[in-house]
Backbone bond lengths (Angstrom), bond angles and torsions (degrees), N, CA, C in turn:
res aa  C-N    CA-C-N  psi(-1)  N-CA   C-N-CA  omega(-1)  CA-C   N-CA-C  phi
1 M - - - 1.452 - - 1.524 110.20 -
2 N 1.338 115.98 -37.90 1.464 118.63 178.86 1.517 111.23 -61.63
3 M 1.336 116.37 -40.07 1.461 120.09 -179.93 1.529 110.51 -65.77
4 L 1.317 116.40 -38.93 1.465 119.97 179.78 1.523 110.88 -62.44
5 F 1.315 117.03 -49.52 1.456 119.92 -175.52 1.527 113.18 -82.15
6 S 1.326 118.48 -8.96 1.460 120.09 172.94 1.528 110.40 -67.23
7 F 1.334 116.49 -18.21 1.467 121.82 174.87 1.526 110.75 -55.44
8 L 1.317 117.05 -33.93 1.466 121.06 -177.56 1.513 113.46 -77.95
9 E 1.328 118.19 -17.31 1.458 121.56 -174.05 1.531 114.02 -91.77
10 L 1.303 118.21 -3.99 1.459 120.35 -177.59 1.519 111.33 -67.53
11 E 1.306 115.19 148.87 1.468 121.69 -175.31 1.531 112.70 -73.65
12 H 1.311 117.98 -38.38 1.462 120.72 -174.59 1.534 111.08 -86.51
13 P 1.326 116.87 153.26 1.478 119.73 -179.83 1.528 110.92 -69.50
14 H 1.302 116.00 151.47 1.461 122.04 -179.40 1.517 110.16 -100.98
15 S 1.313 115.03 157.12 1.458 119.42 176.64 1.528 109.67 -75.54
16 A 1.302 115.62 163.08 1.461 120.62 178.82 1.526 110.56 -65.07
17 L 1.320 117.86 -32.15 1.460 121.64 179.55 1.527 111.03 -64.47
18 L 1.333 117.21 -46.40 1.466 120.52 178.60 1.524 111.37 -65.76
19 A 1.301 116.85 -39.33 1.462 120.13 177.86 1.528 110.61 -63.77
20 G 1.319 117.13 -36.66 1.456 121.26 177.35 1.515 111.91 -65.10
21 Y 1.339 117.10 -43.72 1.465 120.93 177.15 1.526 110.92 -61.18
22 F 1.330 115.91 -42.83 1.461 120.38 179.53 1.523 110.79 -61.36
23 S 1.329 117.18 -44.21 1.461 119.73 -178.89 1.523 111.49 -66.27
24 K 1.333 118.48 -34.62 1.468 121.25 177.32 1.520 110.92 -64.98
25 V 1.325 117.02 -41.66 1.463 120.93 179.18 1.520 110.54 -65.21
26 V 1.319 117.72 -42.98 1.465 121.16 179.44 1.529 110.30 -64.30
27 C 1.329 117.62 -40.44 1.472 120.33 177.05 1.522 110.85 -63.13
28 L 1.316 116.86 -40.27 1.458 120.69 177.42 1.520 110.58 -62.52
29 L 1.325 116.90 -41.07 1.464 120.92 178.01 1.525 111.47 -62.43
30 L 1.311 116.62 -39.40 1.466 120.25 -178.17 1.522 112.02 -71.74
31 R 1.330 117.19 -35.36 1.470 120.82 -176.66 1.519 113.20 -83.16
32 K 1.301 117.07 -40.19 1.465 121.92 -171.86 1.531 110.80 -121.77
33 T 1.312 117.55 46.14 1.454 122.05 -174.02 1.523 112.64 -57.75
34 V 1.319 118.02 -49.80 1.467 121.51 -175.91 1.525 110.01 -65.36
35 S 1.323 117.45 -46.54 1.458 121.15 -179.36 1.516 111.27 -61.40
36 L 1.336 116.63 -43.30 1.466 120.53 -178.41 1.524 110.87 -68.93
37 M 1.295 118.36 -40.22 1.457 120.48 179.30 1.543 111.00 -67.45
38 N 1.314 117.37 -35.45 1.466 119.66 175.15 1.524 110.75 -65.02
39 Y 1.324 117.21 -38.14 1.457 121.87 178.50 1.526 111.03 -65.41
40 I 1.321 115.50 -44.85 1.474 120.23 -178.40 1.505 109.71 -68.77
C-alpha cells in the first residue's frame, strides 16, 4: 500500500495515463477490498 500511494508524493507532475491507472486501482481497492486483501 505504501508503494501504491507513494505515487502521489513524487515531485514531478504525472501524465494523464498514469493518473488514470492510479484511479482505477484505487477504485478497485474501494469496491473489492476483502477480495483484494485476500489475494495479496
